[in-house]
KEKE-3310 file (N, C-alpha, C; in steps of 0.2 Angstrom, whole numbers, plus 5000, padded with zeros to 4 digits):
npx = (5055:5046:5046:5035:5033:5044:5043:5031:5032:5042:5034:5025:5032:5038:5027:5025:5017:5011:5011:4999:4990:4990:4986:4973:4967:4967:4959:4963:4972:4985:4995:4993:4997:5010:5015:5013:5022:5034:5035:5029:5018:5008:5002:4985:4977:4966:4969:4981:4977:4969:4979:4987:4977:4976:4989:4989:4995:5000:4999:5011:5020:5021:5030:5046:5062:5074:5085:5094:5087:5074:5072:5070:5060:5050:5048:5042:5031:5025:5019:5009:4992:4979:4969:4976:4986:4979:4976:4989:4993:4982:4985:4998:4994:4985:4995:5003:4993:4990:5002:5003:4992:4996:5007:5001:4993:5004:5010:4999:4998:5010:5008:4999:4993:5000:4990:4979:4985:4986:4972:4969:4976:4970:4958:4961:4966:4954:4947:4954:4953:4939:4938:4946:4938:4927:4931:4935:4922)
npy = (5032:5037:5027:5017:5005:5000:5009:5006:4993:4996:5005:4996:4987:4996:4999:4986:4975:4961:4955:4948:4954:4967:4966:4961:4972:4981:4975:4966:4952:4943:4940:4949:4961:4958:4958:4972:4977:4972:4978:4972:4974:4988:5000:5003:5019:5021:5012:5016:5028:5022:5015:5026:5032:5022:5022:5034:5045:5057:5056:5060:5057:5044:5041:5036:5044:5041:5046:5062:5067:5062:5068:5082:5080:5076:5088:5096:5087:5088:5101:5099:5101:5092:5086:5086:5077:5065:5063:5061:5048:5040:5040:5034:5021:5017:5017:5006:4996:4995:4991:4978:4972:4973:4965:4953:4951:4950:4938:4929:4930:4925:4912:4907:4895:4891:4889:4897:4909:4912:4912:4923:4933:4932:4937:4950:4955:4955:4964:4976:4978:4980:4992:5000:4999:5006:5018:5022:5024)
npz = (5006:5019:5034:5042:5047:5056:5066:5071:5077:5086:5095:5099:5107:5116:5124:5129:5124:5116:5099:5096:5105:5101:5088:5090:5097:5087:5078:5068:5060:5068:5059:5049:5056:5058:5045:5043:5052:5047:5035:5023:5017:5012:5024:5026:5026:5035:5044:5049:5055:5066:5072:5077:5085:5095:5101:5105:5098:5085:5068:5061:5071:5070:5060:5054:5052:5041:5034:5029:5019:5021:5033:5029:5020:5030:5037:5028:5026:5039:5038:5030:5026:5035:5027:5014:5019:5021:5007:5002:5009:5004:4990:4991:4995:4985:4974:4978:4978:4965:4960:4965:4959:4946:4946:4949:4937:4928:4932:4930:4916:4912:4915:4907:4895:4879:4869:4875:4875:4861:4858:4865:4858:4846:4849:4853:4841:4833:4840:4838:4825:4823:4830:4822:4811:4815:4818:4805:4799)
capx = (5053:5045:5045:5030:5033:5049:5040:5025:5035:5045:5029:5021:5037:5038:5021:5026:5012:5013:5008:4993:4986:4989:4981:4966:4965:4966:4954:4966:4975:4992:4999:4993:5001:5017:5016:5014:5029:5040:5035:5028:5012:5006:4996:4980:4976:4961:4973:4986:4973:4967:4986:4988:4972:4978:4995:4988:5000:4998:5002:5018:5024:5022:5034:5053:5066:5080:5090:5093:5082:5068:5071:5068:5053:5046:5047:5036:5025:5022:5016:5003:4985:4976:4966:4982:4990:4975:4977:4996:4993:4978:4989:5003:4991:4983:5000:5004:4988:4991:5008:5001:4988:5000:5011:4996:4992:5010:5010:4994:4999:5016:5006:4994:4995:5001:4983:4975:4988:4984:4965:4968:4979:4965:4952:4964:4966:4948:4944:4958:4950:4933:4939:4948:4933:4922:4935:4934:4915)
capy = (5039:5036:5021:5017:4998:4999:5013:5002:4988:5000:5007:4990:4985:5001:4998:4980:4971:4956:4956:4945:4958:4973:4964:4960:4978:4984:4970:4963:4946:4944:4939:4956:4965:4956:4961:4979:4978:4970:4982:4968:4977:4995:5000:5008:5026:5020:5008:5021:5032:5017:5014:5032:5032:5017:5024:5041:5049:5060:5052:5062:5054:5037:5041:5036:5047:5037:5050:5069:5069:5061:5074:5088:5078:5076:5095:5097:5083:5091:5107:5098:5101:5085:5084:5084:5071:5060:5061:5058:5041:5036:5039:5029:5015:5016:5015:4999:4991:4995:4987:4972:4970:4972:4959:4947:4950:4947:4930:4925:4930:4920:4905:4905:4890:4894:4890:4902:4915:4912:4914:4930:4937:4933:4942:4957:4957:4957:4971:4981:4978:4983:4999:5003:5000:5011:5025:5024:5025)
capz = (5009:5026:5037:5048:5050:5061:5072:5074:5081:5092:5099:5103:5112:5122:5128:5132:5122:5110:5092:5096:5109:5097:5083:5093:5098:5080:5074:5062:5062:5070:5053:5046:5060:5057:5038:5043:5055:5042:5029:5018:5014:5014:5029:5024:5030:5040:5049:5052:5060:5071:5076:5080:5091:5100:5105:5107:5095:5079:5062:5060:5076:5068:5054:5056:5048:5040:5030:5030:5014:5024:5038:5025:5018:5036:5038:5023:5028:5045:5036:5026:5029:5036:5021:5010:5022:5019:5000:5001:5011:5000:4984:4992:4996:4978:4970:4981:4976:4958:4959:4967:4954:4940:4947:4948:4930:4925:4934:4926:4909:4911:4916:4902:4890:4872:4866:4877:4872:4854:4858:4867:4853:4840:4851:4853:4834:4831:4843:4835:4818:4824:4832:4816:4806:4818:4817:4798:4797)
cpx = (5052:5044:5040:5031:5038:5046:5035:5027:5038:5040:5026:5026:5038:5032:5021:5020:5014:5009:5001:4988:4985:4984:4974:4963:4963:4961:4957:4970:4983:4997:4999:4997:5008:5019:5017:5021:5035:5040:5034:5022:5011:5001:4991:4979:4972:4965:4978:4983:4971:4974:4987:4984:4974:4984:4994:4993:4997:5002:5009:5023:5025:5027:5042:5057:5072:5086:5089:5087:5075:5067:5068:5061:5048:5044:5041:5030:5021:5018:5010:4997:4983:4973:4971:4985:4986:4976:4984:4996:4988:4981:4994:5000:4988:4989:5002:4999:4988:4997:5007:4997:4991:5004:5007:4995:4998:5011:5005:4995:5005:5014:5001:4997:4996:4994:4979:4978:4986:4977:4965:4971:4974:4960:4955:4964:4959:4945:4948:4955:4943:4933:4942:4943:4928:4925:4935:4927:4913)
cpy = (5038:5029:5021:5010:4997:5003:5009:4997:4991:5002:5002:4988:4989:5000:4991:4975:4966:4958:4954:4950:4965:4972:4964:4967:4982:4980:4968:4956:4948:4944:4946:4961:4964:4958:4968:4980:4976:4973:4977:4970:4984:4996:5005:5014:5025:5017:5012:5025:5028:5016:5020:5033:5028:5019:5031:5046:5052:5056:5054:5059:5046:5035:5041:5040:5043:5041:5058:5071:5068:5066:5080:5086:5079:5084:5097:5094:5086:5097:5106:5099:5094:5082:5081:5078:5065:5058:5058:5050:5037:5035:5034:5022:5013:5013:5008:4994:4990:4990:4980:4969:4969:4966:4953:4946:4947:4940:4926:4925:4925:4913:4902:4900:4894:4894:4896:4909:4917:4915:4922:4935:4938:4938:4949:4959:4959:4963:4977:4983:4982:4990:5003:5004:5005:5018:5027:5026:5032)
cpz = (5017:5028:5043:5051:5056:5067:5075:5079:5087:5097:5103:5108:5118:5127:5132:5130:5116:5104:5093:5100:5105:5091:5085:5094:5092:5076:5068:5065:5064:5064:5049:5049:5059:5050:5039:5046:5051:5036:5022:5014:5016:5019:5027:5029:5036:5046:5053:5057:5066:5076:5080:5086:5097:5104:5107:5104:5088:5074:5061:5065:5074:5063:5057:5050:5047:5037:5031:5025:5017:5029:5035:5023:5024:5038:5034:5024:5034:5043:5032:5030:5030:5030:5015:5012:5020:5012:4999:5003:5006:4993:4985:4992:4989:4974:4972:4978:4969:4956:4960:4961:4947:4940:4946:4941:4926:4926:4930:4919:4908:4911:4911:4897:4883:4868:4868:4875:4865:4854:4860:4862:4847:4842:4851:4846:4831:4834:4840:4828:4819:4826:4826:4812:4808:4817:4809:4795:4799)
residu = (MET:PHE:LYS:VAL:SER:ASN:ARG:LEU:ALA:GLU:LEU:ARG:LYS:GLN:VAL:GLY:ILE:LYS:GLN:GLU:VAL:LEU:ALA:MET:GLU:LEU:ASN:ILE:SER:ARG:VAL:THR:LEU:SER:ARG:TYR:GLU:ASN:ASN:GLN:VAL:THR:ILE:PRO:LYS:LYS:MET:LEU:ASP:LYS:ILE:CYS:SER:TYR:PHE:ASN:ILE:GLU:LEU:LYS:ASP:LEU:ILE:ILE:ILE:ASP:THR:GLU:GLU:ASP:ALA:LYS:ALA:ARG:LEU:LYS:PHE:GLU:GLU:LEU:ASP:PRO:ILE:LEU:LEU:ASN:ILE:VAL:PHE:GLU:LEU:GLN:PHE:LEU:LYS:SER:SER:VAL:GLU:VAL:GLY:LEU:GLU:ALA:ILE:ARG:VAL:ILE:LEU:GLU:ASN:LEU:SER:GLN:GLU:THR:LYS:LYS:LYS:LEU:SER:ASN:ILE:ASP:SER:LYS:LEU:LYS:ARG:ARG:SER:LYS:ASN:LYS:ASN:GLN:ASP)
# end
């Protein structure tokens, strides 16, 4: 959809500051800033506001348009009420957080020993039977 990371690096370079300096100004680590610039993590809405404030730009100016579809979406985006805009970014951040959490759970489950998987399966069966028994009562 929209790209913020490339624009962030572009703005930083236009101003002529290093990642270390901007990271310090934003009160984050240089590694976190690098992850933002390389689109490795979703930038939280509060941080987007901080970045906009630092560069004295509006949020819509932080967004890069890559395609004609993005251009049309940006027109709609610019018409959004600021409250709706906050909701859109919070939902995008939440979606990203859920995806990260699900991936972590998947990795944990893959690495469980067979014995632990068997125990969890037994617990799951017991819980299902209890639930079924309660529903029948």
